[in-house]
Structure formats: C-alpha cells, structure tokens
C-alpha positions as protocol buffer text, in pm:
chain_id: "A"
residue {
  index: 1
  type: MET
  ca { x: 3513 y: -4138 z: -5955 }
}
residue {
  index: 2
  type: ILE
  ca { x: 3175 y: -4012 z: -6181 }
}
residue {
  index: 3
  type: ASN
  ca { x: 2850 y: -4083 z: -6045 }
}
residue {
  index: 4
  type: LYS
  ca { x: 2807 y: -4447 z: -5983 }
}
residue {
  index: 5
  type: ASN
  ca { x: 2418 y: -4442 z: -6021 }
}
residue {
  index: 6
  type: ASN
  ca { x: 2384 y: -4194 z: -6307 }
}
residue {
  index: 7
  type: ASN
  ca { x: 2612 y: -4284 z: -6576 }
}
residue {
  index: 8
  type: LEU
  ca { x: 2604 y: -4446 z: -6877 }
}
residue {
  index: 9
  type: ARG
  ca { x: 2811 y: -4717 z: -7074 }
}
residue {
  index: 10
  type: TYR
  ca { x: 2900 y: -4722 z: -7470 }
}
residue {
  index: 11
  type: GLY
  ca { x: 3146 y: -4974 z: -7533 }
}
residue {
  index: 12
  type: LYS
  ca { x: 3472 y: -4900 z: -7307 }
}
residue {
  index: 13
  type: PHE
  ca { x: 3362 y: -4584 z: -7251 }
}
residue {
  index: 14
  type: ARG
  ca { x: 3174 y: -4429 z: -6946 }
}
residue {
  index: 15
  type: PHE
  ca { x: 3041 y: -4092 z: -6921 }
}
residue {
  index: 16
  type: GLY
  ca { x: 2884 y: -3940 z: -6577 }
}
residue {
  index: 17
  type: LEU
  ca { x: 2912 y: -3665 z: -6347 }
}
residue {
  index: 18
  type: VAL
  ca { x: 3228 y: -3581 z: -6195 }
}
residue {
  index: 19
  type: GLU
  ca { x: 3209 y: -3637 z: -5786 }
}
residue {
  index: 20
  type: HIS
  ca { x: 3563 y: -3704 z: -5666 }
}
residue {
  index: 21
  type: LYS
  ca { x: 3853 y: -3472 z: -5684 }
}
residue {
  index: 22
  type: ASN
  ca { x: 4128 y: -3648 z: -5837 }
}
residue {
  index: 23
  type: VAL
  ca { x: 3857 y: -3718 z: -6176 }
}
residue {
  index: 24
  type: LEU
  ca { x: 3778 y: -3307 z: -6146 }
}
residue {
  index: 25
  type: GLU
  ca { x: 4170 y: -3278 z: -6171 }
}
residue {
  index: 26
  type: ASP
  ca { x: 4216 y: -3522 z: -6441 }
}
residue {
  index: 27
  type: THR
  ca { x: 3924 y: -3327 z: -6623 }
}
residue {
  index: 28
  type: PHE
  ca { x: 4138 y: -2993 z: -6575 }
}
residue {
  index: 29
  type: ARG
  ca { x: 4453 y: -3203 z: -6674 }
}
residue {
  index: 30
  type: MET
  ca { x: 4299 y: -3311 z: -7015 }
}
residue {
  index: 31
  type: ARG
  ca { x: 4157 y: -2936 z: -7055 }
}
residue {
  index: 32
  type: TYR
  ca { x: 4538 y: -2792 z: -7040 }
}
residue {
  index: 33
  type: GLU
  ca { x: 4665 y: -3061 z: -7253 }
}
residue {
  index: 34
  type: VAL
  ca { x: 4415 y: -2971 z: -7543 }
}
residue {
  index: 35
  type: TYR
  ca { x: 4380 y: -2595 z: -7467 }
}
residue {
  index: 36
  type: VAL
  ca { x: 4720 y: -2512 z: -7362 }
}
residue {
  index: 37
  type: ARG
  ca { x: 4939 y: -2764 z: -7506 }
}
residue {
  index: 38
  type: GLU
  ca { x: 4769 y: -2875 z: -7808 }
}
residue {
  index: 39
  type: PHE
  ca { x: 4597 y: -2554 z: -7947 }
}
residue {
  index: 40
  type: GLY
  ca { x: 4755 y: -2309 z: -7751 }
}
residue {
  index: 41
  type: PHE
  ca { x: 4453 y: -2130 z: -7671 }
}
residue {
  index: 42
  type: GLU
  ca { x: 4577 y: -2046 z: -7333 }
}
residue {
  index: 43
  type: LYS
  ca { x: 4921 y: -1965 z: -7163 }
}
residue {
  index: 44
  type: ALA
  ca { x: 5078 y: -2214 z: -6945 }
}
residue {
  index: 45
  type: THR
  ca { x: 5183 y: -1956 z: -6750 }
}
residue {
  index: 46
  type: ASP
  ca { x: 4827 y: -1871 z: -6647 }
}
residue {
  index: 47
  type: HIS
  ca { x: 4765 y: -2267 z: -6545 }
}
residue {
  index: 48
  type: PRO
  ca { x: 5059 y: -2359 z: -6282 }
}
residue {
  index: 49
  type: GLY
  ca { x: 5065 y: -2736 z: -6216 }
}
residue {
  index: 50
  type: GLY
  ca { x: 4924 y: -2813 z: -6581 }
}
residue {
  index: 51
  type: LEU
  ca { x: 4553 y: -2756 z: -6482 }
}
residue {
  index: 52
  type: GLU
  ca { x: 4334 y: -2538 z: -6687 }
}
residue {
  index: 53
  type: THR
  ca { x: 4090 y: -2389 z: -6447 }
}
residue {
  index: 54
  type: ASP
  ca { x: 3885 y: -2057 z: -6445 }
}
residue {
  index: 55
  type: ASP
  ca { x: 3691 y: -1858 z: -6183 }
}
residue {
  index: 56
  type: TYR
  ca { x: 3357 y: -2042 z: -6266 }
}
residue {
  index: 57
  type: GLU
  ca { x: 3461 y: -2426 z: -6165 }
}
residue {
  index: 58
  type: ASN
  ca { x: 3313 y: -2394 z: -5827 }
}
residue {
  index: 59
  type: ASP
  ca { x: 3001 y: -2249 z: -5990 }
}
residue {
  index: 60
  type: SER
  ca { x: 2979 y: -2565 z: -6265 }
}
residue {
  index: 61
  type: ILE
  ca { x: 2860 y: -2909 z: -6301 }
}
residue {
  index: 62
  type: HIS
  ca { x: 3148 y: -3142 z: -6444 }
}
residue {
  index: 63
  type: PHE
  ca { x: 3130 y: -3418 z: -6655 }
}
residue {
  index: 64
  type: ALA
  ca { x: 3389 y: -3668 z: -6786 }
}
residue {
  index: 65
  type: CYS
  ca { x: 3378 y: -3978 z: -7024 }
}
residue {
  index: 66
  type: LEU
  ca { x: 3633 y: -4244 z: -6929 }
}
residue {
  index: 67
  type: ASN
  ca { x: 3812 y: -4531 z: -7117 }
}
residue {
  index: 68
  type: GLU
  ca { x: 3834 y: -4869 z: -7008 }
}
residue {
  index: 69
  type: ASN
  ca { x: 4119 y: -4787 z: -6794 }
}
residue {
  index: 70
  type: ASP
  ca { x: 3950 y: -4503 z: -6590 }
}
residue {
  index: 71
  type: SER
  ca { x: 4141 y: -4202 z: -6777 }
}
residue {
  index: 72
  type: VAL
  ca { x: 3944 y: -3908 z: -6865 }
}
residue {
  index: 73
  type: VAL
  ca { x: 3934 y: -3905 z: -7267 }
}
residue {
  index: 74
  type: GLY
  ca { x: 3633 y: -3652 z: -7280 }
}
residue {
  index: 75
  type: THR
  ca { x: 3509 y: -3312 z: -7080 }
}
residue {
  index: 76
  type: ILE
  ca { x: 3198 y: -3106 z: -7107 }
}
residue {
  index: 77
  type: ARG
  ca { x: 3093 y: -2846 z: -6790 }
}
residue {
  index: 78
  type: LEU
  ca { x: 2769 y: -2618 z: -6745 }
}
residue {
  index: 79
  type: VAL
  ca { x: 2798 y: -2337 z: -6563 }
}
residue {
  index: 80
  type: LEU
  ca { x: 2531 y: -2243 z: -6311 }
}
residue {
  index: 81
  type: ASP
  ca { x: 2403 y: -1879 z: -6244 }
}
residue {
  index: 82
  type: SER
  ca { x: 2595 y: -1727 z: -5997 }
}
residue {
  index: 83
  type: ASP
  ca { x: 2732 y: -1361 z: -5892 }
}
residue {
  index: 84
  type: LYS
  ca { x: 2951 y: -1402 z: -6167 }
}
residue {
  index: 85
  type: GLY
  ca { x: 2718 y: -1435 z: -6428 }
}
residue {
  index: 86
  type: PHE
  ca { x: 2746 y: -1659 z: -6725 }
}
residue {
  index: 87
  type: PRO
  ca { x: 3075 y: -1665 z: -6922 }
}
residue {
  index: 88
  type: ILE
  ca { x: 2878 y: -1561 z: -7236 }
}
residue {
  index: 89
  type: GLU
  ca { x: 2737 y: -1221 z: -7093 }
}
residue {
  index: 90
  type: HIS
  ca { x: 3071 y: -1123 z: -7044 }
}
residue {
  index: 91
  type: ALA
  ca { x: 3164 y: -1161 z: -7423 }
}
residue {
  index: 92
  type: VAL
  ca { x: 2919 y: -1080 z: -7649 }
}
residue {
  index: 93
  type: LYS
  ca { x: 2561 y: -879 z: -7606 }
}
residue {
  index: 94
  type: THR
  ca { x: 2284 y: -1137 z: -7660 }
}
residue {
  index: 95
  type: SER
  ca { x: 1895 y: -1136 z: -7695 }
}
residue {
  index: 96
  type: PHE
  ca { x: 1664 y: -1400 z: -7580 }
}
residue {
  index: 97
  type: VAL
  ca { x: 1415 y: -1670 z: -7820 }
}
residue {
  index: 98
  type: GLY
  ca { x: 1133 y: -1668 z: -7602 }
}
residue {
  index: 99
  type: GLU
  ca { x: 986 y: -1628 z: -7238 }
}
residue {
  index: 100
  type: LYS
  ca { x: 1334 y: -1579 z: -7041 }
}
residue {
  index: 101
  type: PRO
  ca { x: 1349 y: -1790 z: -6720 }
}
residue {
  index: 102
  type: ASP
  ca { x: 1461 y: -1765 z: -6348 }
}
residue {
  index: 103
  type: ARG
  ca { x: 1849 y: -1774 z: -6431 }
}
residue {
  index: 104
  type: SER
  ca { x: 1882 y: -2071 z: -6190 }
}
residue {
  index: 105
  type: LYS
  ca { x: 1735 y: -2221 z: -6485 }
}
residue {
  index: 106
  type: ILE
  ca { x: 1976 y: -2166 z: -6743 }
}
residue {
  index: 107
  type: GLY
  ca { x: 2302 y: -2338 z: -6743 }
}
residue {
  index: 108
  type: GLU
  ca { x: 2620 y: -2235 z: -7000 }
}
residue {
  index: 109
  type: ILE
  ca { x: 2776 y: -2505 z: -7187 }
}
residue {
  index: 110
  type: SER
  ca { x: 3126 y: -2475 z: -7221 }
}
residue {
  index: 111
  type: ARG
  ca { x: 3468 y: -2675 z: -7195 }
}
residue {
  index: 112
  type: LEU
  ca { x: 3409 y: -2952 z: -7426 }
}
residue {
  index: 113
  type: THR
  ca { x: 3706 y: -3146 z: -7499 }
}
residue {
  index: 114
  type: VAL
  ca { x: 3843 y: -3463 z: -7649 }
}
residue {
  index: 115
  type: SER
  ca { x: 4135 y: -3658 z: -7607 }
}
residue {
  index: 116
  type: LYS
  ca { x: 4381 y: -3645 z: -7883 }
}
residue {
  index: 117
  type: ASP
  ca { x: 4426 y: -3993 z: -7872 }
}
residue {
  index: 118
  type: LEU
  ca { x: 4039 y: -4048 z: -8009 }
}
residue {
  index: 119
  type: ARG
  ca { x: 4160 y: -3803 z: -8276 }
}
residue {
  index: 120
  type: ARG
  ca { x: 4362 y: -4009 z: -8499 }
}
residue {
  index: 121
  type: ARG
  ca { x: 4246 y: -3900 z: -8845 }
}
residue {
  index: 122
  type: LYS
  ca { x: 4350 y: -3576 z: -8972 }
}
residue {
  index: 123
  type: GLU
  ca { x: 4009 y: -3444 z: -9056 }
}
residue {
  index: 124
  type: ASP
  ca { x: 3852 y: -3544 z: -8746 }
}
residue {
  index: 125
  type: GLY
  ca { x: 3948 y: -3182 z: -8622 }
}
residue {
  index: 126
  type: MET
  ca { x: 3965 y: -3071 z: -8243 }
}
residue {
  index: 127
  type: TYR
  ca { x: 3615 y: -3186 z: -8140 }
}
residue {
  index: 128
  type: GLY
  ca { x: 3617 y: -3524 z: -8358 }
}
residue {
  index: 129
  type: VAL
  ca { x: 3291 y: -3422 z: -8513 }
}
residue {
  index: 130
  type: GLU
  ca { x: 3459 y: -3283 z: -8882 }
}
residue {
  index: 131
  type: ALA
  ca { x: 3427 y: -3598 z: -9060 }
}
residue {
  index: 132
  type: TYR
  ca { x: 3091 y: -3581 z: -9015 }
}
residue {
  index: 133
  type: LEU
  ca { x: 3002 y: -3214 z: -9176 }
}
residue {
  index: 134
  type: LYS
  ca { x: 3002 y: -3047 z: -9473 }
}
residue {
  index: 135
  type: LYS
  ca { x: 3280 y: -2793 z: -9563 }
}
residue {
  index: 136
  type: LYS
  ca { x: 2981 y: -2487 z: -9554 }
}
residue {
  index: 137
  type: GLU
  ca { x: 2917 y: -2643 z: -9192 }
}
residue {
  index: 138
  type: GLY
  ca { x: 3290 y: -2668 z: -9088 }
}
residue {
  index: 139
  type: GLY
  ca { x: 3371 y: -3006 z: -9159 }
}
residue {
  index: 140
  type: VAL
  ca { x: 3562 y: -3150 z: -9432 }
}
residue {
  index: 141
  type: LEU
  ca { x: 3279 y: -3321 z: -9653 }
}
residue {
  index: 142
  type: PRO
  ca { x: 3173 y: -3201 z: -9981 }
}
residue {
  index: 143
  type: ASP
  ca { x: 2914 y: -3003 z: -9987 }
}
residue {
  index: 144
  type: ASP
  ca { x: 2717 y: -3206 z: -10209 }
}
residue {
  index: 145
  type: GLY
  ca { x: 2660 y: -3465 z: -9946 }
}
residue {
  index: 146
  type: SER
  ca { x: 2888 y: -3724 z: -10120 }
}
residue {
  index: 147
  type: ILE
  ca { x: 3103 y: -3950 z: -9901 }
}
residue {
  index: 148
  type: PRO
  ca { x: 3459 y: -4003 z: -10002 }
}
residue {
  index: 149
  type: ALA
  ca { x: 3538 y: -4378 z: -9986 }
}
residue {
  index: 150
  type: GLU
  ca { x: 3810 y: -4343 z: -9728 }
}
residue {
  index: 151
  type: MET
  ca { x: 3578 y: -4186 z: -9499 }
}
residue {
  index: 152
  type: GLN
  ca { x: 3289 y: -4414 z: -9540 }
}
residue {
  index: 153
  type: GLY
  ca { x: 3186 y: -4661 z: -9239 }
}
residue {
  index: 154
  type: ARG
  ca { x: 3228 y: -4417 z: -8949 }
}
residue {
  index: 155
  type: LYS
  ca { x: 3111 y: -4418 z: -8608 }
}
residue {
  index: 156
  type: ASN
  ca { x: 2907 y: -4168 z: -8486 }
}
residue {
  index: 157
  type: PRO
  ca { x: 3074 y: -3896 z: -8223 }
}
residue {
  index: 158
  type: ILE
  ca { x: 3028 y: -4115 z: -7950 }
}
residue {
  index: 159
  type: ILE
  ca { x: 3215 y: -3883 z: -7697 }
}
residue {
  index: 160
  type: VAL
  ca { x: 3049 y: -3566 z: -7805 }
}
residue {
  index: 161
  type: LEU
  ca { x: 2705 y: -3732 z: -7790 }
}
residue {
  index: 162
  type: GLY
  ca { x: 2769 y: -3909 z: -7492 }
}
residue {
  index: 163
  type: LEU
  ca { x: 2887 y: -3607 z: -7288 }
}
residue {
  index: 164
  type: TYR
  ca { x: 2573 y: -3415 z: -7407 }
}
residue {
  index: 165
  type: GLN
  ca { x: 2345 y: -3699 z: -7282 }
}
residue {
  index: 166
  type: VAL
  ca { x: 2465 y: -3726 z: -6945 }
}
residue {
  index: 167
  type: MET
  ca { x: 2420 y: -3327 z: -6926 }
}
residue {
  index: 168
  type: TYR
  ca { x: 2091 y: -3342 z: -7062 }
}
residue {
  index: 169
  type: HIS
  ca { x: 2021 y: -3587 z: -6798 }
}
residue {
  index: 170
  type: GLU
  ca { x: 2163 y: -3336 z: -6474 }
}
residue {
  index: 171
  type: SER
  ca { x: 1979 y: -3053 z: -6661 }
}
residue {
  index: 172
  type: ARG
  ca { x: 1683 y: -3248 z: -6652 }
}
residue {
  index: 173
  type: ARG
  ca { x: 1725 y: -3365 z: -6259 }
}
residue {
  index: 174
  type: ARG
  ca { x: 1777 y: -2979 z: -6189 }
}
residue {
  index: 175
  type: SER
  ca { x: 1484 y: -2852 z: -6377 }
}
residue {
  index: 176
  type: ILE
  ca { x: 1746 y: -2654 z: -6601 }
}
residue {
  index: 177
  type: THR
  ca { x: 1522 y: -2556 z: -6917 }
}
residue {
  index: 178
  type: HIS
  ca { x: 1781 y: -2369 z: -7124 }
}
residue {
  index: 179
  type: TRP
  ca { x: 2126 y: -2390 z: -7219 }
}
residue {
  index: 180
  type: TYR
  ca { x: 2389 y: -2085 z: -7322 }
}
residue {
  index: 181
  type: MET
  ca { x: 2660 y: -2185 z: -7578 }
}
residue {
  index: 182
  type: ILE
  ca { x: 2957 y: -1970 z: -7717 }
}
residue {
  index: 183
  type: THR
  ca { x: 3114 y: -2189 z: -7962 }
}
residue {
  index: 184
  type: GLU
  ca { x: 3235 y: -2274 z: -8330 }
}
residue {
  index: 185
  type: LYS
  ca { x: 2956 y: -2346 z: -8581 }
}
residue {
  index: 186
  type: LYS
  ca { x: 3106 y: -2673 z: -8656 }
}
residue {
  index: 187
  type: ILE
  ca { x: 2953 y: -2784 z: -8286 }
}
residue {
  index: 188
  type: PHE
  ca { x: 2603 y: -2592 z: -8390 }
}
residue {
  index: 189
  type: TYR
  ca { x: 2599 y: -2803 z: -8724 }
}
residue {
  index: 190
  type: ALA
  ca { x: 2755 y: -3121 z: -8524 }
}
residue {
  index: 191
  type: LEU
  ca { x: 2449 y: -3067 z: -8256 }
}
residue {
  index: 192
  type: LYS
  ca { x: 2165 y: -2999 z: -8540 }
}
residue {
  index: 193
  type: LYS
  ca { x: 2276 y: -3319 z: -8728 }
}
residue {
  index: 194
  type: TYR
  ca { x: 2138 y: -3502 z: -8412 }
}
residue {
  index: 195
  type: GLY
  ca { x: 1840 y: -3303 z: -8380 }
}
residue {
  index: 196
  type: PHE
  ca { x: 1997 y: -3101 z: -8113 }
}
residue {
  index: 197
  type: LEU
  ca { x: 1865 y: -2740 z: -8226 }
}
residue {
  index: 198
  type: PHE
  ca { x: 2010 y: -2414 z: -8145 }
}
residue {
  index: 199
  type: HIS
  ca { x: 1890 y: -2071 z: -8165 }
}
residue {
  index: 200
  type: ARG
  ca { x: 2201 y: -1808 z: -8266 }
}
residue {
  index: 201
  type: ILE
  ca { x: 2131 y: -1490 z: -8015 }
}
residue {
  index: 202
  type: GLY
  ca { x: 2390 y: -1264 z: -8090 }
}
residue {
  index: 203
  type: GLU
  ca { x: 2691 y: -1162 z: -8331 }
}
residue {
  index: 204
  type: SER
  ca { x: 2985 y: -1351 z: -8358 }
}
residue {
  index: 205
  type: VAL
  ca { x: 3340 y: -1271 z: -8190 }
}
residue {
  index: 206
  type: GLN
  ca { x: 3682 y: -1314 z: -8236 }
}
residue {
  index: 207
  type: TYR
  ca { x: 3873 y: -1575 z: -8010 }
}
residue {
  index: 208
  type: HIS
  ca { x: 4090 y: -1822 z: -8161 }
}
residue {
  index: 209
  type: GLY
  ca { x: 3892 y: -1820 z: -8471 }
}
residue {
  index: 210
  type: GLU
  ca { x: 3488 y: -1767 z: -8487 }
}
residue {
  index: 211
  type: ARG
  ca { x: 3261 y: -1783 z: -8175 }
}
residue {
  index: 212
  type: ILE
  ca { x: 2905 y: -1769 z: -8206 }
}
residue {
  index: 213
  type: PRO
  ca { x: 2637 y: -1733 z: -7911 }
}
residue {
  index: 214
  type: TYR
  ca { x: 2367 y: -1965 z: -7927 }
}
residue {
  index: 215
  type: LEU
  ca { x: 2064 y: -2078 z: -7696 }
}
residue {
  index: 216
  type: GLY
  ca { x: 1930 y: -2417 z: -7672 }
}
residue {
  index: 217
  type: ILE
  ca { x: 1516 y: -2455 z: -7522 }
}
residue {
  index: 218
  type: ILE
  ca { x: 1536 y: -2807 z: -7384 }
}
residue {
  index: 219
  type: ASP
  ca { x: 1163 y: -2849 z: -7421 }
}
residue {
  index: 220
  type: GLU
  ca { x: 1229 y: -2744 z: -7802 }
}
residue {
  index: 221
  type: ILE
  ca { x: 1478 y: -2979 z: -7841 }
}
residue {
  index: 222
  type: GLU
  ca { x: 1282 y: -3264 z: -7681 }
}
residue {
  index: 223
  type: LYS
  ca { x: 974 y: -3174 z: -7916 }
}
residue {
  index: 224
  type: ASN
  ca { x: 1189 y: -3139 z: -8230 }
}
residue {
  index: 225
  type: LEU
  ca { x: 1321 y: -3479 z: -8196 }
}
residue {
  index: 226
  type: ILE
  ca { x: 974 y: -3637 z: -8076 }
}
residue {
  index: 227
  type: LYS
  ca { x: 875 y: -3491 z: -8435 }
}
residue {
  index: 228
  type: ASN
  ca { x: 1169 y: -3578 z: -8620 }
}
residue {
  index: 229
  type: ASP
  ca { x: 1364 y: -3851 z: -8491 }
}
residue {
  index: 230
  type: PRO
  ca { x: 1197 y: -4026 z: -8181 }
}
residue {
  index: 231
  type: ASP
  ca { x: 1481 y: -4316 z: -8211 }
}
residue {
  index: 232
  type: MET
  ca { x: 1744 y: -4035 z: -8096 }
}
residue {
  index: 233
  type: LEU
  ca { x: 1527 y: -3929 z: -7852 }
}
residue {
  index: 234
  type: ASN
  ca { x: 1514 y: -4271 z: -7682 }
}
residue {
  index: 235
  type: ILE
  ca { x: 1868 y: -4280 z: -7686 }
}
residue {
  index: 236
  type: MET
  ca { x: 1896 y: -3987 z: -7513 }
}
residue {
  index: 237
  type: LEU
  ca { x: 1641 y: -4063 z: -7280 }
}
residue {
  index: 238
  type: ALA
  ca { x: 1788 y: -4403 z: -7156 }
}
residue {
  index: 239
  type: GLY
  ca { x: 1940 y: -4419 z: -6819 }
}
residue {
  index: 240
  type: LEU
  ca { x: 1753 y: -4132 z: -6730 }
}
residue {
  index: 241
  type: GLU
  ca { x: 1496 y: -4191 z: -6412 }
}
residue {
  index: 242
  type: LYS
  ca { x: 1122 y: -4188 z: -6553 }
}
residue {
  index: 243
  type: GLN
  ca { x: 985 y: -3911 z: -6342 }
}
residue {
  index: 244
  type: TYR
  ca { x: 1232 y: -3688 z: -6519 }
}
residue {
  index: 245
  type: HIS
  ca { x: 1129 y: -3774 z: -6901 }
}
residue {
  index: 246
  type: PRO
  ca { x: 938 y: -3512 z: -7091 }
}
residue {
  index: 247
  type: SER
  ca { x: 524 y: -3577 z: -7054 }
}
residue {
  index: 248
  type: LEU
  ca { x: 523 y: -3450 z: -7434 }
}
residue {
  index: 249
  type: LYS
  ca { x: 317 y: -3722 z: -7628 }
}
residue {
  index: 250
  type: ILE
  ca { x: 470 y: -3815 z: -8015 }
}
residue {
  index: 251
  type: ASP
  ca { x: 147 y: -3728 z: -8163 }
}
residue {
  index: 252
  type: GLN
  ca { x: 81 y: -3398 z: -7987 }
}
residue {
  index: 253
  type: ALA
  ca { x: 454 y: -3334 z: -8083 }
}
residue {
  index: 254
  type: LYS
  ca { x: 367 y: -3394 z: -8463 }
}
residue {
  index: 255
  type: ASN
  ca { x: 70 y: -3203 z: -8478 }
}
residue {
  index: 256
  type: GLU
  ca { x: 248 y: -2872 z: -8348 }
}
C-alpha cells in the first residue's frame, strides 16, 4: 500500500508515499484514465495495458491519495536527478532564482491527477481547483472576488493540498530544497492561494494548452508561510517528524 508510518488522513482520504507495486500500477492506471481517456493528452497506443508511464518512473518518488476502499483517487510524483536530466530541461529554456544547489537537492513535480469522480461539478476542472480561482487566474470566479451563491460553502481542494503535503514531507526527509514544475497557471495560482509561492523561470510552451515553467524554493515557501499564514504551515508540518521541521522562528521570519 502506501507507507504505513508516514501517511496522512483527512476524513475518508489517506495520503502517502507509494511503496507497493500494485498501488503504483493503480497510479499509472488512474493517470491513463485522466491523460488518455478523459482529456486525450496521450495516445492509447503509446500506453499498452492501460497504464500511463514514461521514462522517468524509476527515477521518481510516487505519492497517492487513497479513498475508503483503498482505491487511488489522486496522484503526484517527484522526479529526481538522473542521467536523463529533468523533464523540464527538455521542454523549455529556464533560468534559476538564487544560488543553484547540487542537482541531488532538486526534484521536479509532475503527473498531478485527481479522479473524475471527485470533480463532479462542471466548474471543478481537471484538478478540482478552478472553483477556487478568479477567471484571470484560470478559474471560474468573477474577477471582483465575489462568490456566486451556488458556489459558496465550498471546501478546500483537499486532494491537491494533501498530495503536496506528503510530497513536502518526503522532500524534507530527503533534503530536497528546490522544486521544478511546468504546469498551467491555474495550478500556480491555486498554490499561491495557500502560500506556496513559485517563481516563473522561463517562457511558456504549448502542450495541450499553455504550460509555464516554475521554481519553488522550499525554504522560501516556509518563510512565507511563517510570516503570512503560520496556521497553514502548522497544517503542512502535521505528521512530519520534528527533526525535519524548519528551524526558522516566527519572529525572525516576520522581520525579514
């Protein structure tokens, strides 16, 4: 299943590091349902057996969200450095923000998927975040910030946040300090909404729509959360062993 010692539970959902072959195949199967069958981003002939995979699977850390039936309903992966390089390096020319660390301390976020069954509203979109964002951010809310009556009372996009939380935990455990990401602007704005600030590091590319390269600096994200939303940081740290918590104090961060 997923790691028994390092997993999180929110209601009926469990989030964690994938350790079992069968669960890993289920993440590939769900990716197939989303990327091939639902959105047509990939060709079925390129993924025999109904599993959506690429050359980076063996160089990645895989995470999943399981429902009450232990079915995979959300996935994300963190591609580690290898002789293949990072996927983003083959897609677009990028710059870097700040001092570039050893490549072993960088991971690339990719293959975020959320089950169609959990995106029941038309406005939820591919990731279930559009209903929380303004139109100018890639969402469906009015740009004046008002929320239509029929969309009030919404809960946070728990699948996306939970997957990022367990990925953050494992990054901390492995001393990963930077995240690459190439994605739609709506994901950038959804993460920004919850305090995860990423830097744009290159021109956009067209791949089933506009995709933009970003860089997240984990230490910087933590400082931003400590300064502006310490409650969210406490949520993100829940379940992470104390020795991996950031040492930065709240008062110090507020003064920077």
